[in-house]
CHARMM internal coordinates of N, CA and C (Angstrom, degrees):
IC EDIT
DIST 1 N 1 CA 1.4585
DIST 1 CA 1 C 1.5632
ANGL 1 N 1 CA 1 C 108.42
DIST 1 C 2 N 1.3077
ANGL 1 CA 1 C 2 N 114.53
DIHE 1 N 1 CA 1 C 2 N 135.55
DIST 2 N 2 CA 1.4697
ANGL 1 C 2 N 2 CA 119.62
DIHE 1 CA 1 C 2 N 2 CA 176.16
DIST 2 CA 2 C 1.5208
ANGL 2 N 2 CA 2 C 107.38
DIHE 1 C 2 N 2 CA 2 C -123.25
DIST 2 C 3 N 1.3210
ANGL 2 CA 2 C 3 N 115.20
DIHE 2 N 2 CA 2 C 3 N 138.37
DIST 3 N 3 CA 1.4449
ANGL 2 C 3 N 3 CA 122.06
DIHE 2 CA 2 C 3 N 3 CA 175.26
DIST 3 CA 3 C 1.5121
ANGL 3 N 3 CA 3 C 106.69
DIHE 2 C 3 N 3 CA 3 C -106.25
DIST 3 C 4 N 1.3359
ANGL 3 CA 3 C 4 N 117.74
DIHE 3 N 3 CA 3 C 4 N 120.54
DIST 4 N 4 CA 1.4328
ANGL 3 C 4 N 4 CA 123.63
DIHE 3 CA 3 C 4 N 4 CA -178.36
DIST 4 CA 4 C 1.5311
ANGL 4 N 4 CA 4 C 110.08
DIHE 3 C 4 N 4 CA 4 C -107.54
DIST 4 C 5 N 1.3407
ANGL 4 CA 4 C 5 N 116.16
DIHE 4 N 4 CA 4 C 5 N 131.04
DIST 5 N 5 CA 1.4410
ANGL 4 C 5 N 5 CA 123.20
DIHE 4 CA 4 C 5 N 5 CA 178.97
DIST 5 CA 5 C 1.5501
ANGL 5 N 5 CA 5 C 107.44
DIHE 4 C 5 N 5 CA 5 C -109.05
DIST 5 C 6 N 1.3495
ANGL 5 CA 5 C 6 N 116.33
DIHE 5 N 5 CA 5 C 6 N 123.81
DIST 6 N 6 CA 1.4240
ANGL 5 C 6 N 6 CA 121.89
DIHE 5 CA 5 C 6 N 6 CA -177.62
DIST 6 CA 6 C 1.5592
ANGL 6 N 6 CA 6 C 108.13
DIHE 5 C 6 N 6 CA 6 C -134.80
DIST 6 C 7 N 1.3361
ANGL 6 CA 6 C 7 N 116.11
DIHE 6 N 6 CA 6 C 7 N 142.71
DIST 7 N 7 CA 1.4620
ANGL 6 C 7 N 7 CA 121.31
DIHE 6 CA 6 C 7 N 7 CA -179.21
DIST 7 CA 7 C 1.5348
ANGL 7 N 7 CA 7 C 108.46
DIHE 6 C 7 N 7 CA 7 C -67.55
DIST 7 C 8 N 1.2900
ANGL 7 CA 7 C 8 N 115.80
DIHE 7 N 7 CA 7 C 8 N 130.49
DIST 8 N 8 CA 1.5006
ANGL 7 C 8 N 8 CA 119.83
DIHE 7 CA 7 C 8 N 8 CA 179.91
DIST 8 CA 8 C 1.5326
ANGL 8 N 8 CA 8 C 112.54
DIHE 7 C 8 N 8 CA 8 C -70.48
DIST 8 C 9 N 1.3180
ANGL 8 CA 8 C 9 N 117.59
DIHE 8 N 8 CA 8 C 9 N -19.75
DIST 9 N 9 CA 1.4578
ANGL 8 C 9 N 9 CA 120.90
DIHE 8 CA 8 C 9 N 9 CA -179.85
DIST 9 CA 9 C 1.5157
ANGL 9 N 9 CA 9 C 115.97
DIHE 8 C 9 N 9 CA 9 C -95.79
DIST 9 C 10 N 1.3075
ANGL 9 CA 9 C 10 N 118.45
DIHE 9 N 9 CA 9 C 10 N -51.49
DIST 10 N 10 CA 1.4971
ANGL 9 C 10 N 10 CA 121.22
DIHE 9 CA 9 C 10 N 10 CA -175.41
DIST 10 CA 10 C 1.5347
ANGL 10 N 10 CA 10 C 111.76
DIHE 9 C 10 N 10 CA 10 C -106.71
DIST 10 C 11 N 1.3343
ANGL 10 CA 10 C 11 N 118.19
DIHE 10 N 10 CA 10 C 11 N -1.60
DIST 11 N 11 CA 1.4632
ANGL 10 C 11 N 11 CA 122.57
DIHE 10 CA 10 C 11 N 11 CA 176.68
DIST 11 CA 11 C 1.5351
ANGL 11 N 11 CA 11 C 114.06
DIHE 10 C 11 N 11 CA 11 C 69.02
DIST 11 C 12 N 1.3336
ANGL 11 CA 11 C 12 N 118.17
DIHE 11 N 11 CA 11 C 12 N 13.43
DIST 12 N 12 CA 1.4685
ANGL 11 C 12 N 12 CA 122.80
DIHE 11 CA 11 C 12 N 12 CA 174.62
DIST 12 CA 12 C 1.5253
ANGL 12 N 12 CA 12 C 111.66
DIHE 11 C 12 N 12 CA 12 C -60.55
DIST 12 C 13 N 1.3491
ANGL 12 CA 12 C 13 N 116.87
DIHE 12 N 12 CA 12 C 13 N 132.18
DIST 13 N 13 CA 1.4459
ANGL 12 C 13 N 13 CA 119.51
DIHE 12 CA 12 C 13 N 13 CA 175.37
DIST 13 CA 13 C 1.5745
ANGL 13 N 13 CA 13 C 105.82
DIHE 12 C 13 N 13 CA 13 C -76.12
DIST 13 C 14 N 1.3261
ANGL 13 CA 13 C 14 N 113.77
DIHE 13 N 13 CA 13 C 14 N 112.77
DIST 14 N 14 CA 1.4658
ANGL 13 C 14 N 14 CA 120.90
DIHE 13 CA 13 C 14 N 14 CA -174.11
DIST 14 CA 14 C 1.5558
ANGL 14 N 14 CA 14 C 109.15
DIHE 13 C 14 N 14 CA 14 C -84.22
DIST 14 C 15 N 1.3332
ANGL 14 CA 14 C 15 N 116.42
DIHE 14 N 14 CA 14 C 15 N -34.98
DIST 15 N 15 CA 1.4668
ANGL 14 C 15 N 15 CA 118.47
DIHE 14 CA 14 C 15 N 15 CA -179.57
DIST 15 CA 15 C 1.5199
ANGL 15 N 15 CA 15 C 109.62
DIHE 14 C 15 N 15 CA 15 C 168.95
DIST 15 C 16 N 1.3567
ANGL 15 CA 15 C 16 N 116.37
DIHE 15 N 15 CA 15 C 16 N 178.10
DIST 16 N 16 CA 1.4210
ANGL 15 C 16 N 16 CA 120.11
DIHE 15 CA 15 C 16 N 16 CA 177.17
DIST 16 CA 16 C 1.5286
ANGL 16 N 16 CA 16 C 107.47
DIHE 15 C 16 N 16 CA 16 C -152.46
DIST 16 C 17 N 1.3460
ANGL 16 CA 16 C 17 N 114.32
DIHE 16 N 16 CA 16 C 17 N 159.61
DIST 17 N 17 CA 1.4498
ANGL 16 C 17 N 17 CA 123.33
DIHE 16 CA 16 C 17 N 17 CA 177.95
DIST 17 CA 17 C 1.5061
ANGL 17 N 17 CA 17 C 106.45
DIHE 16 C 17 N 17 CA 17 C -129.14
DIST 17 C 18 N 1.2947
ANGL 17 CA 17 C 18 N 116.91
DIHE 17 N 17 CA 17 C 18 N 127.64
DIST 18 N 18 CA 1.4690
ANGL 17 C 18 N 18 CA 120.62
DIHE 17 CA 17 C 18 N 18 CA 179.41
DIST 18 CA 18 C 1.5191
ANGL 18 N 18 CA 18 C 105.16
DIHE 17 C 18 N 18 CA 18 C -112.51
DIST 18 C 19 N 1.3071
ANGL 18 CA 18 C 19 N 116.46
DIHE 18 N 18 CA 18 C 19 N 107.40
DIST 19 N 19 CA 1.3947
ANGL 18 C 19 N 19 CA 122.58
DIHE 18 CA 18 C 19 N 19 CA -175.14
DIST 19 CA 19 C 1.5489
ANGL 19 N 19 CA 19 C 111.68
DIHE 18 C 19 N 19 CA 19 C -148.57
DIST 19 C 20 N 1.3239
ANGL 19 CA 19 C 20 N 116.53
DIHE 19 N 19 CA 19 C 20 N 130.92
DIST 20 N 20 CA 1.4673
ANGL 19 C 20 N 20 CA 119.71
DIHE 19 CA 19 C 20 N 20 CA -178.09
DIST 20 CA 20 C 1.5200
ANGL 20 N 20 CA 20 C 112.02
DIHE 19 C 20 N 20 CA 20 C -77.42
DIST 20 C 21 N 1.3083
ANGL 20 CA 20 C 21 N 117.36
DIHE 20 N 20 CA 20 C 21 N -37.21
DIST 21 N 21 CA 1.4296
ANGL 20 C 21 N 21 CA 122.03
DIHE 20 CA 20 C 21 N 21 CA -175.05
DIST 21 CA 21 C 1.5382
ANGL 21 N 21 CA 21 C 109.65
DIHE 20 C 21 N 21 CA 21 C -126.36
DIST 21 C 22 N 1.3121
ANGL 21 CA 21 C 22 N 117.69
DIHE 21 N 21 CA 21 C 22 N 96.27
DIST 22 N 22 CA 1.4574
ANGL 21 C 22 N 22 CA 121.60
DIHE 21 CA 21 C 22 N 22 CA 174.80
DIST 22 CA 22 C 1.5087
ANGL 22 N 22 CA 22 C 109.87
DIHE 21 C 22 N 22 CA 22 C -144.12
DIST 22 C 23 N 1.2859
ANGL 22 CA 22 C 23 N 118.70
DIHE 22 N 22 CA 22 C 23 N 139.38
DIST 23 N 23 CA 1.4223
ANGL 22 C 23 N 23 CA 122.46
DIHE 22 CA 22 C 23 N 23 CA -175.42
DIST 23 CA 23 C 1.5205
ANGL 23 N 23 CA 23 C 112.90
DIHE 22 C 23 N 23 CA 23 C -97.63
DIST 23 C 24 N 1.3020
ANGL 23 CA 23 C 24 N 118.42
DIHE 23 N 23 CA 23 C 24 N 157.36
DIST 24 N 24 CA 1.4427
ANGL 23 C 24 N 24 CA 121.63
DIHE 23 CA 23 C 24 N 24 CA 178.83
DIST 24 CA 24 C 1.5209
ANGL 24 N 24 CA 24 C 109.30
DIHE 23 C 24 N 24 CA 24 C -63.37
DIST 24 C 25 N 1.2815
ANGL 24 CA 24 C 25 N 120.11
DIHE 24 N 24 CA 24 C 25 N -28.76
DIST 25 N 25 CA 1.4848
ANGL 24 C 25 N 25 CA 124.51
DIHE 24 CA 24 C 25 N 25 CA 177.16
DIST 25 CA 25 C 1.5440
ANGL 25 N 25 CA 25 C 109.64
DIHE 24 C 25 N 25 CA 25 C -65.19
DIST 25 C 26 N 1.3267
ANGL 25 CA 25 C 26 N 115.59
DIHE 25 N 25 CA 25 C 26 N -41.11
DIST 26 N 26 CA 1.4733
ANGL 25 C 26 N 26 CA 119.26
DIHE 25 CA 25 C 26 N 26 CA 177.48
DIST 26 CA 26 C 1.4960
ANGL 26 N 26 CA 26 C 112.87
DIHE 25 C 26 N 26 CA 26 C -64.60
DIST 26 C 27 N 1.3353
ANGL 26 CA 26 C 27 N 117.17
DIHE 26 N 26 CA 26 C 27 N -32.57
DIST 27 N 27 CA 1.4579
ANGL 26 C 27 N 27 CA 122.79
DIHE 26 CA 26 C 27 N 27 CA -179.82
DIST 27 CA 27 C 1.5514
ANGL 27 N 27 CA 27 C 112.77
DIHE 26 C 27 N 27 CA 27 C -83.71
DIST 27 C 28 N 1.3244
ANGL 27 CA 27 C 28 N 115.64
DIHE 27 N 27 CA 27 C 28 N -9.26
DIST 28 N 28 CA 1.4553
ANGL 27 C 28 N 28 CA 121.37
DIHE 27 CA 27 C 28 N 28 CA -179.01
DIST 28 CA 28 C 1.5270
ANGL 28 N 28 CA 28 C 114.07
DIHE 27 C 28 N 28 CA 28 C 84.26
DIST 28 C 29 N 1.3385
ANGL 28 CA 28 C 29 N 116.82
DIHE 28 N 28 CA 28 C 29 N 9.85
DIST 29 N 29 CA 1.4616
ANGL 28 C 29 N 29 CA 119.75
DIHE 28 CA 28 C 29 N 29 CA -178.94
DIST 29 CA 29 C 1.5484
ANGL 29 N 29 CA 29 C 111.02
DIHE 28 C 29 N 29 CA 29 C -68.20
DIST 29 C 30 N 1.3323
ANGL 29 CA 29 C 30 N 117.85
DIHE 29 N 29 CA 29 C 30 N -21.78
DIST 30 N 30 CA 1.4289
ANGL 29 C 30 N 30 CA 121.73
DIHE 29 CA 29 C 30 N 30 CA -179.82
DIST 30 CA 30 C 1.5436
ANGL 30 N 30 CA 30 C 111.91
DIHE 29 C 30 N 30 CA 30 C -66.80
DIST 30 C 31 N 1.3117
ANGL 30 CA 30 C 31 N 118.39
DIHE 30 N 30 CA 30 C 31 N -15.89
DIST 31 N 31 CA 1.4626
ANGL 30 C 31 N 31 CA 123.82
DIHE 30 CA 30 C 31 N 31 CA 178.86
DIST 31 CA 31 C 1.5374
ANGL 31 N 31 CA 31 C 112.05
DIHE 30 C 31 N 31 CA 31 C -88.56
DIST 31 C 32 N 1.2980
ANGL 31 CA 31 C 32 N 117.39
DIHE 31 N 31 CA 31 C 32 N -2.48
DIST 32 N 32 CA 1.4357
ANGL 31 C 32 N 32 CA 122.42
DIHE 31 CA 31 C 32 N 32 CA 177.97
DIST 32 CA 32 C 1.5214
ANGL 32 N 32 CA 32 C 111.45
DIHE 31 C 32 N 32 CA 32 C -91.27
DIST 32 C 33 N 1.3415
ANGL 32 CA 32 C 33 N 116.27
DIHE 32 N 32 CA 32 C 33 N 149.48
DIST 33 N 33 CA 1.4951
ANGL 32 C 33 N 33 CA 119.63
DIHE 32 CA 32 C 33 N 33 CA 174.07
DIST 33 CA 33 C 1.4976
ANGL 33 N 33 CA 33 C 105.73
DIHE 32 C 33 N 33 CA 33 C -77.87
DIST 33 C 34 N 1.3207
ANGL 33 CA 33 C 34 N 118.94
DIHE 33 N 33 CA 33 C 34 N 168.85
DIST 34 N 34 CA 1.4690
ANGL 33 C 34 N 34 CA 124.91
DIHE 33 CA 33 C 34 N 34 CA 173.85
DIST 34 CA 34 C 1.5121
ANGL 34 N 34 CA 34 C 111.35
DIHE 33 C 34 N 34 CA 34 C -55.47
DIST 34 C 35 N 1.2978
ANGL 34 CA 34 C 35 N 114.80
DIHE 34 N 34 CA 34 C 35 N -44.51
DIST 35 N 35 CA 1.4895
ANGL 34 C 35 N 35 CA 118.45
DIHE 34 CA 34 C 35 N 35 CA -178.64
DIST 35 CA 35 C 1.5324
ANGL 35 N 35 CA 35 C 110.50
DIHE 34 C 35 N 35 CA 35 C -66.46
DIST 35 C 36 N 1.3096
ANGL 35 CA 35 C 36 N 117.85
DIHE 35 N 35 CA 35 C 36 N -40.55
DIST 36 N 36 CA 1.4398
ANGL 35 C 36 N 36 CA 119.72
DIHE 35 CA 35 C 36 N 36 CA 177.41
DIST 36 CA 36 C 1.5093
ANGL 36 N 36 CA 36 C 112.45
DIHE 35 C 36 N 36 CA 36 C -63.58
DIST 36 C 37 N 1.2998
ANGL 36 CA 36 C 37 N 117.30
DIHE 36 N 36 CA 36 C 37 N -43.39
DIST 37 N 37 CA 1.4808
ANGL 36 C 37 N 37 CA 122.25
DIHE 36 CA 36 C 37 N 37 CA 175.65
DIST 37 CA 37 C 1.4894
ANGL 37 N 37 CA 37 C 110.04
DIHE 36 C 37 N 37 CA 37 C -56.45
DIST 37 C 38 N 1.3220
ANGL 37 CA 37 C 38 N 117.75
DIHE 37 N 37 CA 37 C 38 N -47.20
DIST 38 N 38 CA 1.4643
ANGL 37 C 38 N 38 CA 122.57
DIHE 37 CA 37 C 38 N 38 CA -176.86
DIST 38 CA 38 C 1.5036
ANGL 38 N 38 CA 38 C 110.76
DIHE 37 C 38 N 38 CA 38 C -63.38
DIST 38 C 39 N 1.3286
ANGL 38 CA 38 C 39 N 116.56
DIHE 38 N 38 CA 38 C 39 N -37.78
DIST 39 N 39 CA 1.4467
ANGL 38 C 39 N 39 CA 122.15
DIHE 38 CA 38 C 39 N 39 CA 179.61
DIST 39 CA 39 C 1.5288
ANGL 39 N 39 CA 39 C 115.36
DIHE 38 C 39 N 39 CA 39 C -75.01
DIST 39 C 40 N 1.3333
ANGL 39 CA 39 C 40 N 114.87
DIHE 39 N 39 CA 39 C 40 N -35.42
DIST 40 N 40 CA 1.4762
ANGL 39 C 40 N 40 CA 119.08
DIHE 39 CA 39 C 40 N 40 CA -170.82
DIST 40 CA 40 C 1.5202
ANGL 40 N 40 CA 40 C 114.45
DIHE 39 C 40 N 40 CA 40 C -99.83
DIST 40 C 41 N 1.3026
ANGL 40 CA 40 C 41 N 120.10
DIHE 40 N 40 CA 40 C 41 N -26.21
DIST 41 N 41 CA 1.4601
ANGL 40 C 41 N 41 CA 123.72
DIHE 40 CA 40 C 41 N 41 CA -170.06
DIST 41 CA 41 C 1.5666
ANGL 41 N 41 CA 41 C 112.25
DIHE 40 C 41 N 41 CA 41 C -117.45
DIST 41 C 42 N 1.2809
ANGL 41 CA 41 C 42 N 114.95
DIHE 41 N 41 CA 41 C 42 N 133.63
DIST 42 N 42 CA 1.4683
ANGL 41 C 42 N 42 CA 118.23
DIHE 41 CA 41 C 42 N 42 CA 174.49
DIST 42 CA 42 C 1.5504
ANGL 42 N 42 CA 42 C 107.39
DIHE 41 C 42 N 42 CA 42 C -132.97
DIST 42 C 43 N 1.3029
ANGL 42 CA 42 C 43 N 113.54
DIHE 42 N 42 CA 42 C 43 N 142.81
DIST 43 N 43 CA 1.4917
ANGL 42 C 43 N 43 CA 121.44
DIHE 42 CA 42 C 43 N 43 CA -176.68
DIST 43 CA 43 C 1.5035
ANGL 43 N 43 CA 43 C 110.63
DIHE 42 C 43 N 43 CA 43 C -110.84
DIST 43 C 44 N 1.3095
ANGL 43 CA 43 C 44 N 116.55
DIHE 43 N 43 CA 43 C 44 N 131.59
DIST 44 N 44 CA 1.4545
ANGL 43 C 44 N 44 CA 121.62
DIHE 43 CA 43 C 44 N 44 CA 177.11
DIST 44 CA 44 C 1.5345
ANGL 44 N 44 CA 44 C 110.32
DIHE 43 C 44 N 44 CA 44 C -93.40
DIST 44 C 45 N 1.3158
ANGL 44 CA 44 C 45 N 116.83
DIHE 44 N 44 CA 44 C 45 N 158.30
DIST 45 N 45 CA 1.4822
ANGL 44 C 45 N 45 CA 121.46
DIHE 44 CA 44 C 45 N 45 CA -178.72
DIST 45 CA 45 C 1.5064
ANGL 45 N 45 CA 45 C 111.99
DIHE 44 C 45 N 45 CA 45 C -62.80
DIST 45 C 46 N 1.3228
ANGL 45 CA 45 C 46 N 118.21
DIHE 45 N 45 CA 45 C 46 N -27.03
DIST 46 N 46 CA 1.4782
ANGL 45 C 46 N 46 CA 121.41
DIHE 45 CA 45 C 46 N 46 CA -178.24
DIST 46 CA 46 C 1.5379
ANGL 46 N 46 CA 46 C 111.25
DIHE 45 C 46 N 46 CA 46 C -84.26
DIST 46 C 47 N 1.3484
ANGL 46 CA 46 C 47 N 118.82
DIHE 46 N 46 CA 46 C 47 N 1.85
DIST 47 N 47 CA 1.4483
ANGL 46 C 47 N 47 CA 122.56
DIHE 46 CA 46 C 47 N 47 CA 179.51
DIST 47 CA 47 C 1.5084
ANGL 47 N 47 CA 47 C 116.93
DIHE 46 C 47 N 47 CA 47 C 99.41
DIST 47 C 48 N 1.3388
ANGL 47 CA 47 C 48 N 114.74
DIHE 47 N 47 CA 47 C 48 N -11.67
DIST 48 N 48 CA 1.4627
ANGL 47 C 48 N 48 CA 118.04
DIHE 47 CA 47 C 48 N 48 CA 178.00
DIST 48 CA 48 C 1.5137
ANGL 48 N 48 CA 48 C 111.50
DIHE 47 C 48 N 48 CA 48 C -68.34
DIST 48 C 49 N 1.3394
ANGL 48 CA 48 C 49 N 115.18
DIHE 48 N 48 CA 48 C 49 N 150.86
DIST 49 N 49 CA 1.4513
ANGL 48 C 49 N 49 CA 122.67
DIHE 48 CA 48 C 49 N 49 CA 179.44
DIST 49 CA 49 C 1.4721
ANGL 49 N 49 CA 49 C 109.30
DIHE 48 C 49 N 49 CA 49 C -120.97
DIST 49 C 50 N 1.3217
ANGL 49 CA 49 C 50 N 117.89
DIHE 49 N 49 CA 49 C 50 N 135.40
DIST 50 N 50 CA 1.4700
ANGL 49 C 50 N 50 CA 122.57
DIHE 49 CA 49 C 50 N 50 CA 174.38
DIST 50 CA 50 C 1.5125
ANGL 50 N 50 CA 50 C 108.95
DIHE 49 C 50 N 50 CA 50 C -115.60
DIST 50 C 51 N 1.3545
ANGL 50 CA 50 C 51 N 113.44
DIHE 50 N 50 CA 50 C 51 N 127.86
DIST 51 N 51 CA 1.4972
ANGL 50 C 51 N 51 CA 120.85
DIHE 50 CA 50 C 51 N 51 CA -175.10
DIST 51 CA 51 C 1.5099
ANGL 51 N 51 CA 51 C 108.65
DIHE 50 C 51 N 51 CA 51 C -119.20
DIST 51 C 52 N 1.3058
ANGL 51 CA 51 C 52 N 116.23
DIHE 51 N 51 CA 51 C 52 N 126.59
DIST 52 N 52 CA 1.4659
ANGL 51 C 52 N 52 CA 120.77
DIHE 51 CA 51 C 52 N 52 CA 177.56
DIST 52 CA 52 C 1.5354
ANGL 52 N 52 CA 52 C 108.00
DIHE 51 C 52 N 52 CA 52 C -88.62
DIST 52 C 53 N 1.3450
ANGL 52 CA 52 C 53 N 114.27
DIHE 52 N 52 CA 52 C 53 N 123.94
DIST 53 N 53 CA 1.4702
ANGL 52 C 53 N 53 CA 119.58
DIHE 52 CA 52 C 53 N 53 CA 179.37
DIST 53 CA 53 C 1.5475
ANGL 53 N 53 CA 53 C 107.21
DIHE 52 C 53 N 53 CA 53 C -128.02
DIST 53 C 54 N 1.3072
ANGL 53 CA 53 C 54 N 117.14
DIHE 53 N 53 CA 53 C 54 N -171.63
DIST 54 N 54 CA 1.4780
ANGL 53 C 54 N 54 CA 121.18
DIHE 53 CA 53 C 54 N 54 CA 174.92
DIST 54 CA 54 C 1.5245
ANGL 54 N 54 CA 54 C 105.62
DIHE 53 C 54 N 54 CA 54 C -123.63
DIST 54 C 55 N 1.3593
ANGL 54 CA 54 C 55 N 114.14
DIHE 54 N 54 CA 54 C 55 N 125.24
DIST 55 N 55 CA 1.4491
ANGL 54 C 55 N 55 CA 120.41
DIHE 54 CA 54 C 55 N 55 CA 179.11
DIST 55 CA 55 C 1.5465
ANGL 55 N 55 CA 55 C 111.89
DIHE 54 C 55 N 55 CA 55 C -74.31
DIST 55 C 56 N 1.2916
ANGL 55 CA 55 C 56 N 119.08
DIHE 55 N 55 CA 55 C 56 N 168.67
DIST 56 N 56 CA 1.4407
ANGL 55 C 56 N 56 CA 123.34
DIHE 55 CA 55 C 56 N 56 CA -176.02
DIST 56 CA 56 C 1.5037
ANGL 56 N 56 CA 56 C 111.26
DIHE 55 C 56 N 56 CA 56 C -61.45
DIST 56 C 57 N 1.3828
ANGL 56 CA 56 C 57 N 116.62
DIHE 56 N 56 CA 56 C 57 N -41.21
DIST 57 N 57 CA 1.4540
ANGL 56 C 57 N 57 CA 119.50
DIHE 56 CA 56 C 57 N 57 CA -175.15
DIST 57 CA 57 C 1.5420
ANGL 57 N 57 CA 57 C 109.68
DIHE 56 C 57 N 57 CA 57 C -66.48
DIST 57 C 58 N 1.3208
ANGL 57 CA 57 C 58 N 116.02
DIHE 57 N 57 CA 57 C 58 N -43.87
DIST 58 N 58 CA 1.4913
ANGL 57 C 58 N 58 CA 119.33
DIHE 57 CA 57 C 58 N 58 CA -179.95
DIST 58 CA 58 C 1.5302
ANGL 58 N 58 CA 58 C 110.50
DIHE 57 C 58 N 58 CA 58 C -69.03
DIST 58 C 59 N 1.3233
ANGL 58 CA 58 C 59 N 117.81
DIHE 58 N 58 CA 58 C 59 N -34.83
DIST 59 N 59 CA 1.4492
ANGL 58 C 59 N 59 CA 119.68
DIHE 58 CA 58 C 59 N 59 CA 177.38
DIST 59 CA 59 C 1.5710
ANGL 59 N 59 CA 59 C 110.66
DIHE 58 C 59 N 59 CA 59 C -62.67
DIST 59 C 60 N 1.3181
ANGL 59 CA 59 C 60 N 115.32
DIHE 59 N 59 CA 59 C 60 N -41.10
DIST 60 N 60 CA 1.4778
ANGL 59 C 60 N 60 CA 119.66
DIHE 59 CA 59 C 60 N 60 CA 177.25
DIST 60 CA 60 C 1.5171
ANGL 60 N 60 CA 60 C 109.38
DIHE 59 C 60 N 60 CA 60 C -63.27
DIST 60 C 61 N 1.3385
ANGL 60 CA 60 C 61 N 117.24
DIHE 60 N 60 CA 60 C 61 N -44.01
DIST 61 N 61 CA 1.4685
ANGL 60 C 61 N 61 CA 122.15
DIHE 60 CA 60 C 61 N 61 CA -178.81
DIST 61 CA 61 C 1.5901
ANGL 61 N 61 CA 61 C 109.11
DIHE 60 C 61 N 61 CA 61 C -61.15
DIST 61 C 62 N 1.3086
ANGL 61 CA 61 C 62 N 115.28
DIHE 61 N 61 CA 61 C 62 N -41.22
DIST 62 N 62 CA 1.4533
ANGL 61 C 62 N 62 CA 119.75
DIHE 61 CA 61 C 62 N 62 CA 178.52
DIST 62 CA 62 C 1.5236
ANGL 62 N 62 CA 62 C 111.30
DIHE 61 C 62 N 62 CA 62 C -66.19
DIST 62 C 63 N 1.3314
ANGL 62 CA 62 C 63 N 119.43
DIHE 62 N 62 CA 62 C 63 N -38.71
DIST 63 N 63 CA 1.4202
ANGL 62 C 63 N 63 CA 119.55
DIHE 62 CA 62 C 63 N 63 CA 176.87
DIST 63 CA 63 C 1.5362
ANGL 63 N 63 CA 63 C 113.80
DIHE 62 C 63 N 63 CA 63 C -67.90
DIST 63 C 64 N 1.2804
ANGL 63 CA 63 C 64 N 116.63
DIHE 63 N 63 CA 63 C 64 N -33.56
DIST 64 N 64 CA 1.4674
ANGL 63 C 64 N 64 CA 121.66
DIHE 63 CA 63 C 64 N 64 CA 177.27
DIST 64 CA 64 C 1.5389
ANGL 64 N 64 CA 64 C 112.77
DIHE 63 C 64 N 64 CA 64 C -75.39
DIST 64 C 65 N 1.3264
ANGL 64 CA 64 C 65 N 115.20
DIHE 64 N 64 CA 64 C 65 N -29.53
DIST 65 N 65 CA 1.4812
ANGL 64 C 65 N 65 CA 121.16
DIHE 64 CA 64 C 65 N 65 CA -174.80
DIST 65 CA 65 C 1.5131
ANGL 65 N 65 CA 65 C 109.97
DIHE 64 C 65 N 65 CA 65 C -132.44
DIST 65 C 66 N 1.3062
ANGL 65 CA 65 C 66 N 119.49
DIHE 65 N 65 CA 65 C 66 N 79.06
DIST 66 N 66 CA 1.4566
ANGL 65 C 66 N 66 CA 121.58
DIHE 65 CA 65 C 66 N 66 CA -174.79
DIST 66 CA 66 C 1.5060
ANGL 66 N 66 CA 66 C 114.96
DIHE 65 C 66 N 66 CA 66 C -57.37
DIST 66 C 67 N 1.3282
ANGL 66 CA 66 C 67 N 119.23
DIHE 66 N 66 CA 66 C 67 N -23.01
DIST 67 N 67 CA 1.4935
ANGL 66 C 67 N 67 CA 121.46
DIHE 66 CA 66 C 67 N 67 CA 179.37
DIST 67 CA 67 C 1.5305
ANGL 67 N 67 CA 67 C 110.81
DIHE 66 C 67 N 67 CA 67 C -68.12
DIST 67 C 68 N 1.3358
ANGL 67 CA 67 C 68 N 117.70
DIHE 67 N 67 CA 67 C 68 N -16.86
DIST 68 N 68 CA 1.4638
ANGL 67 C 68 N 68 CA 120.30
DIHE 67 CA 67 C 68 N 68 CA 177.06
DIST 68 CA 68 C 1.5318
ANGL 68 N 68 CA 68 C 112.62
DIHE 67 C 68 N 68 CA 68 C -63.89
DIST 68 C 69 N 1.3481
ANGL 68 CA 68 C 69 N 115.83
DIHE 68 N 68 CA 68 C 69 N -22.28
DIST 69 N 69 CA 1.5058
ANGL 68 C 69 N 69 CA 117.96
DIHE 68 CA 68 C 69 N 69 CA -179.13
DIST 69 CA 69 C 1.5158
ANGL 69 N 69 CA 69 C 109.84
DIHE 68 C 69 N 69 CA 69 C -63.84
DIST 69 C 70 N 1.3325
ANGL 69 CA 69 C 70 N 121.37
DIHE 69 N 69 CA 69 C 70 N -19.28
DIST 70 N 70 CA 1.4367
ANGL 69 C 70 N 70 CA 123.65
DIHE 69 CA 69 C 70 N 70 CA 179.87
DIST 70 CA 70 C 1.5309
ANGL 70 N 70 CA 70 C 111.12
DIHE 69 C 70 N 70 CA 70 C -77.96
DIST 70 C 71 N 1.3164
ANGL 70 CA 70 C 71 N 118.80
DIHE 70 N 70 CA 70 C 71 N -12.00
DIST 71 N 71 CA 1.4347
ANGL 70 C 71 N 71 CA 121.60
DIHE 70 CA 70 C 71 N 71 CA -173.89
DIST 71 CA 71 C 1.5230
ANGL 71 N 71 CA 71 C 110.27
DIHE 70 C 71 N 71 CA 71 C -111.22
DIST 71 C 72 N 1.3199
ANGL 71 CA 71 C 72 N 116.85
DIHE 71 N 71 CA 71 C 72 N 142.67
DIST 72 N 72 CA 1.5036
ANGL 71 C 72 N 72 CA 119.97
DIHE 71 CA 71 C 72 N 72 CA 175.75
DIST 72 CA 72 C 1.4971
ANGL 72 N 72 CA 72 C 110.65
DIHE 71 C 72 N 72 CA 72 C -70.28
DIST 72 C 73 N 1.3091
ANGL 72 CA 72 C 73 N 116.99
DIHE 72 N 72 CA 72 C 73 N -37.86
DIST 73 N 73 CA 1.4828
ANGL 72 C 73 N 73 CA 119.87
DIHE 72 CA 72 C 73 N 73 CA 174.76
DIST 73 CA 73 C 1.4974
ANGL 73 N 73 CA 73 C 110.30
DIHE 72 C 73 N 73 CA 73 C -137.77
DIST 73 C 74 N 1.3302
ANGL 73 CA 73 C 74 N 114.81
DIHE 73 N 73 CA 73 C 74 N 141.99
DIST 74 N 74 CA 1.4541
ANGL 73 C 74 N 74 CA 119.09
DIHE 73 CA 73 C 74 N 74 CA -177.95
DIST 74 CA 74 C 1.5360
ANGL 74 N 74 CA 74 C 110.04
DIHE 73 C 74 N 74 CA 74 C -135.05
DIST 74 C 75 N 1.2837
ANGL 74 CA 74 C 75 N 118.43
DIHE 74 N 74 CA 74 C 75 N 2.93
DIST 75 N 75 CA 1.4760
ANGL 74 C 75 N 75 CA 122.58
DIHE 74 CA 74 C 75 N 75 CA 175.85
DIST 75 CA 75 C 1.4987
ANGL 75 N 75 CA 75 C 107.19
DIHE 74 C 75 N 75 CA 75 C -89.11
DIST 75 C 76 N 1.3010
ANGL 75 CA 75 C 76 N 115.62
DIHE 75 N 75 CA 75 C 76 N 122.97
DIST 76 N 76 CA 1.4973
ANGL 75 C 76 N 76 CA 121.15
DIHE 75 CA 75 C 76 N 76 CA -179.55
DIST 76 CA 76 C 1.5269
ANGL 76 N 76 CA 76 C 110.03
DIHE 75 C 76 N 76 CA 76 C -89.67
END
COOR INIT
IC SEED 1 N 1 CA 1 C
IC BUILD
């Protein structure tokens, strides 16, 4: 099983974890609400997990331009 982290805004591959035995508690998923889990995490039939995060560049852009929070994507 591989866990892939990708920026929700610019689609940058942020990183991945390849681990056969890892729990959602170890990944911090237990701190998310049901809605956050539904929005951020998707599971593939082969066991891979895709997690939407925010990369450093997009986080900086959001801090400089708070109105970007209203948009799903703001990178042109």
